N, C-alpha and C positions, 0 to 999 in steps of 0.2 A: 806514150809517143808524144813527142814535142811537135807543135805547130809552129810553122815558119811563115813569117809573112813575106810574100813574093811581090814583085813587081806589078804583076797584073791585078793584085788585090788593093793597089794603092787608090785611095777613094778620092783624089782630086786629079784635074787634067794637068796641073803643074807640080812638078815635084821639087819642093825647096829644101835645102839642107843649110845647116849653119852650124859652126864649130863654136863652142862655148870655151874653147883655150886660146885659139890664136884668132878668132873672129873672121875665118875665111867663110864666105857665103857662095853659094851656088843655087840656080834653078835651071830647070829643063822641062821641056814639054814631056810629059808620061809617055806618049806614043813614039817621040824620038829615042827615049831610052830603051823603050821595049825592043825597037827594031835594031838597037846597036847592042843590047845585052842580053835580051830575051825575056818572055813573059814569067818564066819559073826562076828568074834569079832572085835570090833572098836579098832583103833591103839591107841586112846586116853586112852582107858582102859587098852589095853595090855602094853602101856609104863609104867603105874603105877604099874602093877603087876610085871613086870620085876624089876623096880626099887626098889619095896618092897622086892623082893627077893633077892636082893642086898644090904638090910638093910638100904634103905634110909627113914628116920624117917617122911620126907613131904609125900612120897608115901604112907607110912603105915597110916598116918594120914588121907590122901585125901580117900584111900579107906576104912577106918572105919568111913567116914564121920565125922570127929572131926569139930566141929564149930570154931575153931580157924584157920582153914586152910583159906588161903587167903591172910594174911601177908607175910608169907615165903611159897613159894611153890616149889615142885620138879620140876626141869629144864631138866629131862631126855626128849630127843628128838630124832628125826630121821634124822641124818645130811644129809643123801642121798635125802631126800625130800626137803632140803633147799636149793639145788642148783639151 
């Protein structure tokens, strides 16, 4: 069984995202995201939704399940979880 980290398990009150490829950045209050996306939303899916909302073509392709995705991918991540 694979464990998925959900939005409700995010350890901080502010959710920060940053892209290593294009430099896009975003930050949101965790509770605001919970009210919009739901507590059980997987962080892996949420990062793609947010990146697509910021007009990342790789995130948009991944969400649309484009078969060419895999060569170049969205690099949006949660820097606070990487520490």
